[in-house]
C-alpha positions as CSV (number, residue, x, y, z in Angstrom):
1,X,22.1,42.0,26.8
2,X,20.3,44.2,29.9
3,X,17.4,44.5,27.5
4,X,17.1,40.9,27.2
5,X,17.7,40.0,30.9
6,X,15.3,42.3,31.9
7,X,12.7,41.2,29.2
8,X,13.5,37.4,30.9
9,X,12.3,38.8,34.6
10,X,8.9,40.9,33.6
11,X,7.7,37.6,32.4
12,X,9.8,34.2,34.4
13,X,8.9,34.5,37.9
14,X,11.0,31.9,39.2
15,X,12.7,32.5,42.1
16,X,16.0,31.0,40.3
17,X,15.8,32.8,37.4
18,X,14.9,36.3,39.2
19,X,18.0,35.9,41.8
20,X,20.5,35.5,38.2
21,X,18.6,37.9,36.0
22,X,19.0,40.3,38.6
23,X,23.3,39.1,39.7
24,X,23.9,39.6,35.7
25,X,21.8,42.9,35.8
26,X,23.8,44.5,38.2
27,X,27.6,43.3,37.4
28,X,28.3,41.1,34.3
29,X,32.2,41.5,33.1
30,X,32.9,38.7,30.3
31,X,36.1,39.0,31.8
32,X,34.8,37.4,35.7
33,X,34.3,33.4,35.2
34,X,32.2,34.6,38.5
35,X,29.7,36.9,36.0
36,X,29.7,34.4,33.6
37,X,28.6,31.7,35.5
38,X,25.8,33.5,36.8
39,X,25.0,33.7,32.9
40,X,25.4,30.3,32.6
41,X,23.5,29.6,35.1
42,X,20.7,31.4,34.4
43,X,20.4,29.9,30.8
44,X,20.4,27.0,32.4
45,X,17.7,27.1,34.9
46,X,15.3,28.9,32.1
47,X,15.9,25.3,30.0
48,X,15.0,23.6,33.3
49,X,11.7,25.5,33.4
50,X,10.9,25.0,29.4
51,X,12.1,28.3,28.1
52,X,14.2,27.3,25.5
53,X,13.9,30.1,23.4
54,X,14.8,32.5,26.1
55,X,17.8,29.8,27.0
56,X,19.1,30.2,23.3
57,X,19.2,33.8,23.6
58,X,21.1,34.5,27.0
59,X,24.1,31.4,25.6
60,X,24.3,33.7,22.5
61,X,25.5,36.6,25.4
62,X,28.1,34.4,25.2
63,X,29.0,33.6,21.9
64,X,31.5,36.4,20.8
65,X,33.7,35.0,24.5
66,X,37.1,33.7,21.9
67,X,39.2,30.7,23.2
68,X,42.7,33.0,24.6
69,X,43.8,29.3,27.0
70,X,42.7,30.8,29.7
71,X,39.5,28.0,30.6
72,X,38.4,30.0,33.0
73,X,36.5,32.1,30.5
74,X,36.4,29.5,28.4
75,X,34.3,26.7,30.1
76,X,31.2,28.9,30.1
77,X,31.4,30.0,26.5
78,X,31.8,26.0,25.9
79,X,28.9,25.3,28.4
80,X,26.4,27.7,26.9
81,X,26.6,26.4,23.0
82,X,26.1,23.0,24.1
83,X,23.4,23.9,25.6
84,X,22.0,26.2,22.9
85,X,23.1,22.6,20.6
86,X,21.2,20.8,22.6
87,X,18.2,22.7,22.2
88,X,18.0,23.0,19.0
89,X,19.1,19.1,18.8
90,X,15.8,18.4,20.7
91,X,14.4,20.5,18.1
92,X,15.3,19.1,15.5
93,X,17.0,22.1,13.9
94,X,20.4,21.0,12.1
95,X,21.2,24.3,11.0
96,X,23.8,26.0,13.5
97,X,24.5,23.0,15.5
98,X,27.6,21.4,13.9
99,X,29.2,24.7,14.5
100,X,29.0,25.2,17.8
101,X,30.0,21.7,18.9
102,X,32.2,22.3,16.1
103,X,33.7,25.7,18.2
104,X,33.3,23.9,21.2
105,X,35.4,20.6,20.2
106,X,38.3,22.3,19.1
107,X,39.6,23.6,23.1
108,X,38.8,20.0,24.0
109,X,41.8,17.7,25.2
110,X,40.2,14.5,25.2
111,X,43.5,12.6,27.0
112,X,42.1,13.9,30.0
113,X,38.5,12.7,29.9
114,X,38.8,10.1,31.7
115,X,39.8,12.9,34.8
116,X,36.6,14.5,33.6
117,X,34.6,11.1,33.8
118,X,35.6,10.0,37.9
119,X,35.1,13.9,39.0
120,X,31.1,13.3,36.7
121,X,30.5,10.4,38.5
122,X,32.1,9.8,41.5
123,X,32.9,13.8,42.9
124,X,30.3,15.5,41.8
125,X,27.7,12.5,43.7
126,X,29.1,13.2,46.7
127,X,28.6,16.4,46.7
128,X,24.8,15.8,46.5
129,X,24.9,13.3,48.6
130,X,26.6,15.1,51.2
131,X,23.9,18.0,50.9
132,X,21.3,15.8,50.7
133,X,22.6,14.2,54.6
134,X,23.0,17.7,55.8
135,X,20.2,19.7,54.2
136,X,17.5,16.7,54.0
137,X,14.0,17.7,53.2
138,X,14.9,19.9,50.4
139,X,16.2,20.1,46.4
140,X,19.5,21.1,47.3
141,X,20.2,22.6,43.8
142,X,24.1,23.9,43.4
143,X,25.6,20.4,42.8
144,X,23.0,19.3,40.7
145,X,23.4,22.6,38.7
146,X,26.4,21.7,38.2
147,X,26.6,18.5,37.4
148,X,24.2,19.2,35.0
149,X,26.0,21.5,33.1
150,X,29.2,19.5,33.1
151,X,26.4,16.8,31.6
152,X,25.3,18.5,28.9
153,X,28.9,19.7,28.3
154,X,29.8,16.5,28.4
155,X,26.5,14.7,25.7
156,X,26.5,16.9,23.3
157,X,29.8,16.9,21.7
158,X,30.6,14.0,22.3
159,X,33.3,11.6,22.6
160,X,33.0,11.2,26.3
161,X,33.6,8.1,28.4
162,X,30.6,7.9,29.7
163,X,27.9,6.6,27.2
164,X,25.3,9.1,25.7
165,X,22.7,7.4,28.1
166,X,23.4,7.3,30.9
167,X,24.4,10.8,29.9
168,X,20.5,11.4,28.7
169,X,19.6,9.6,31.9
170,X,21.0,11.8,34.1
171,X,20.2,15.2,32.0
172,X,16.2,14.4,32.2
173,X,16.5,12.6,35.9
174,X,18.5,16.3,36.9
175,X,15.8,18.3,34.8
176,X,13.5,17.2,36.1
177,X,14.4,17.4,40.4
178,X,15.0,20.7,39.4
179,X,12.2,21.7,37.7
180,X,10.5,21.7,41.1
181,X,12.9,24.5,42.9
182,X,11.0,27.0,43.4
C-alpha cells in the first residue's frame, strides 16, 4: 500500500491528493472508519482529477475487505467497488464490473432506499448550501465530495429510487466543480 501511495504522491501534485495520501501514509488501519474514509476520498479525488488508473488501484486496496455486518467499514469497500465499476464502465470494460456490483448488492437493503434518497436529495443539499452561505466565494468540498460518493454508489449499484439521469447529472456537475479545487 505504501508504495502505491508514495508513487501517486510523486507525480500528482494536487493539494487534496497530497493531503489524503499523507494521512494514509501516516496511519491506515483497515478496521478504522476514519482511515478508510481517507482511502476512499483519495480515490475520489484521483477520479475527479482524471487519474482513473490510480483511482482504481486505490480502490483495489479495499477489495479484500469482507462484510462482517459492520457497515461503517463495509460502506467504504462498497464505494471503492462502485467507483472502480464506474471507471470500468466509462472505459467500456465489462470484465470484472459485474462481479464488483454483485458483491456490493449482496449487502444492500432496497427497503431502506427511500430514506437514503431523502438524505441524498435534501440533507446533503442543505449542508452544501449552508457551507456556501457561511464560506462564500470558495468551493466548499466537504459535503460535495460526500454527495459525489453517494451519487456514484447509487448510480453504479442500481435500483435506487433516483433516476440514473439525475445521478449522472449530479456526478458530472460535482466533478466539474470539484475539479477546480486546487
